[in-house]
ZADO-1210 file (C-alpha; in nm, 4 decimals, padded with zeros to 6 digits):
<atoms>
<atom x="07.4115" y="13.6721" z="10.3262" code="MET" pos="1"/>
<atom x="07.0698" y="13.8075" z="10.4056" code="SER" pos="2"/>
<atom x="06.9471" y="14.1696" z="10.5291" code="PHE" pos="3"/>
<atom x="06.6465" y="14.3877" z="10.5979" code="ARG" pos="4"/>
<atom x="06.5484" y="14.7411" z="10.4095" code="ILE" pos="5"/>
<atom x="06.3231" y="15.0110" z="10.5938" code="LYS" pos="6"/>
<atom x="06.1194" y="15.1608" z="10.2987" code="LEU" pos="7"/>
<atom x="05.9838" y="15.4755" z="10.2138" code="LYS" pos="8"/>
<atom x="05.7049" y="15.3420" z="09.9817" code="GLU" pos="9"/>
<atom x="05.4625" y="15.0863" z="10.0378" code="SER" pos="10"/>
<atom x="05.5255" y="14.7326" z="09.9366" code="ILE" pos="11"/>
<atom x="05.2499" y="14.7747" z="09.6192" code="ASP" pos="12"/>
<atom x="05.5125" y="15.0681" z="09.4659" code="THR" pos="13"/>
<atom x="05.8435" y="14.9073" z="09.6164" code="MET" pos="14"/>
<atom x="05.7543" y="14.5594" z="09.4001" code="VAL" pos="15"/>
<atom x="05.6404" y="14.7707" z="09.0811" code="GLU" pos="16"/>
<atom x="05.9448" y="15.0068" z="09.1207" code="THR" pos="17"/>
<atom x="06.1194" y="14.7100" z="09.1401" code="VAL" pos="18"/>
<atom x="06.0259" y="14.4717" z="08.8490" code="LYS" pos="19"/>
<atom x="06.0442" y="14.7446" z="08.6180" code="SER" pos="20"/>
<atom x="06.4265" y="14.8367" z="08.7546" code="LYS" pos="21"/>
<atom x="06.4989" y="14.4253" z="08.7026" code="VAL" pos="22"/>
<atom x="06.2778" y="14.3801" z="08.3447" code="LYS" pos="23"/>
<atom x="06.5330" y="14.6871" z="08.2353" code="GLU" pos="24"/>
<atom x="06.9076" y="14.5037" z="08.3352" code="SER" pos="25"/>
<atom x="06.7304" y="14.1799" z="08.1931" code="GLY" pos="26"/>
<atom x="06.6173" y="14.0338" z="08.4986" code="GLY" pos="27"/>
<atom x="06.3083" y="13.9154" z="08.6951" code="SER" pos="28"/>
<atom x="06.1531" y="13.9660" z="08.9818" code="PHE" pos="29"/>
<atom x="05.8630" y="13.7261" z="09.1368" code="ASP" pos="30"/>
<atom x="05.5798" y="13.8284" z="09.3787" code="TRP" pos="31"/>
<atom x="05.2905" y="13.7075" z="09.5586" code="ASN" pos="32"/>
<atom x="05.1715" y="13.9279" z="09.7507" code="GLY" pos="33"/>
<atom x="05.4407" y="13.9097" z="10.0908" code="SER" pos="34"/>
<atom x="05.7278" y="13.7760" z="09.9024" code="ALA" pos="35"/>
<atom x="05.9027" y="13.6750" z="09.5920" code="GLY" pos="36"/>
<atom x="06.2013" y="13.5924" z="09.4120" code="GLN" pos="37"/>
<atom x="06.5074" y="13.8345" z="09.2147" code="LEU" pos="38"/>
<atom x="06.6936" y="13.7000" z="08.9467" code="ASN" pos="39"/>
<atom x="06.8956" y="13.9787" z="08.7740" code="VAL" pos="40"/>
<atom x="07.1820" y="13.9587" z="08.5152" code="GLN" pos="41"/>
<atom x="07.5078" y="14.1231" z="08.5742" code="THR" pos="42"/>
<atom x="07.8564" y="14.1546" z="08.4039" code="PRO" pos="43"/>
<atom x="07.9875" y="13.9236" z="08.6429" code="LEU" pos="44"/>
<atom x="07.7008" y="13.6253" z="08.6817" code="GLY" pos="45"/>
<atom x="07.3938" y="13.5797" z="08.8048" code="LYS" pos="46"/>
<atom x="07.2630" y="13.7400" z="09.0976" code="VAL" pos="47"/>
<atom x="06.9564" y="13.5148" z="09.2514" code="LYS" pos="48"/>
<atom x="06.7229" y="13.5675" z="09.6249" code="GLY" pos="49"/>
<atom x="06.4531" y="13.6224" z="09.7955" code="ASN" pos="50"/>
<atom x="06.2819" y="13.8496" z="09.9570" code="CYS" pos="51"/>
<atom x="05.9922" y="13.8850" z="10.2640" code="LYS" pos="52"/>
<atom x="05.7449" y="14.1334" z="10.4035" code="VAL" pos="53"/>
<atom x="05.8867" y="14.2040" z="10.8106" code="VAL" pos="54"/>
<atom x="05.6642" y="14.4895" z="10.8557" code="ALA" pos="55"/>
<atom x="05.4897" y="14.7485" z="10.7308" code="GLU" pos="56"/>
<atom x="05.7175" y="14.8809" z="10.5049" code="ARG" pos="57"/>
<atom x="06.0455" y="14.6791" z="10.6000" code="GLU" pos="58"/>
<atom x="06.1175" y="14.3733" z="10.3903" code="ILE" pos="59"/>
<atom x="06.3846" y="14.1190" z="10.4691" code="GLU" pos="60"/>
<atom x="06.6491" y="13.9788" z="10.1090" code="ILE" pos="61"/>
<atom x="06.8133" y="13.6828" z="10.1171" code="SER" pos="62"/>
<atom x="07.1039" y="13.6699" z="09.8419" code="ILE" pos="63"/>
<atom x="07.0882" y="13.2975" z="09.7529" code="THR" pos="64"/>
<atom x="07.3325" y="13.3020" z="09.4791" code="ASN" pos="65"/>
<atom x="07.6042" y="13.5808" z="09.3591" code="LYS" pos="66"/>
<atom x="07.9197" y="13.5800" z="09.1815" code="PRO" pos="67"/>
<atom x="08.2426" y="13.5471" z="09.3270" code="PHE" pos="68"/>
<atom x="08.3393" y="13.9000" z="09.2692" code="LEU" pos="69"/>
<atom x="08.0785" y="14.0914" z="09.3520" code="ILE" pos="70"/>
<atom x="08.0282" y="14.2154" z="09.7153" code="SER" pos="71"/>
<atom x="07.7496" y="14.1748" z="09.9506" code="GLU" pos="72"/>
<atom x="07.7580" y="14.5398" z="10.0106" code="ASN" pos="73"/>
<atom x="07.7367" y="14.5896" z="09.6114" code="GLN" pos="74"/>
<atom x="07.4906" y="14.4293" z="09.6059" code="ILE" pos="75"/>
<atom x="07.2797" y="14.6028" z="09.9408" code="LYS" pos="76"/>
<atom x="07.3703" y="14.9010" z="09.7954" code="SER" pos="77"/>
<atom x="07.2290" y="14.8467" z="09.4333" code="LYS" pos="78"/>
<atom x="06.9005" y="14.7073" z="09.6025" code="ILE" pos="79"/>
<atom x="06.8473" y="15.0397" z="09.7886" code="GLU" pos="80"/>
<atom x="06.9593" y="15.2086" z="09.5256" code="GLU" pos="81"/>
<atom x="06.6559" y="15.0135" z="09.3075" code="TYR" pos="82"/>
<atom x="06.4175" y="15.1537" z="09.5809" code="LEU" pos="83"/>
<atom x="06.5149" y="15.5338" z="09.5521" code="GLY" pos="84"/>
</atoms>
């Protein structure tokens, strides 16, 4: 599963926002400047994924592992919520 999100803020602002929110939920977000890895614990299990910059204010997120009971739409909605 992969999807793209257009950002309202700069990439740098997005990274800081996501790191903070993911850390609050007990997960991790590692970023190298143009790509990163996401690992978030949910009540139903871990969600893991990768993200990369595809345009100045657009990222592509690929979910590599998710609990069976969590839908792709739920994951996308939660990530969009993180990004404001």
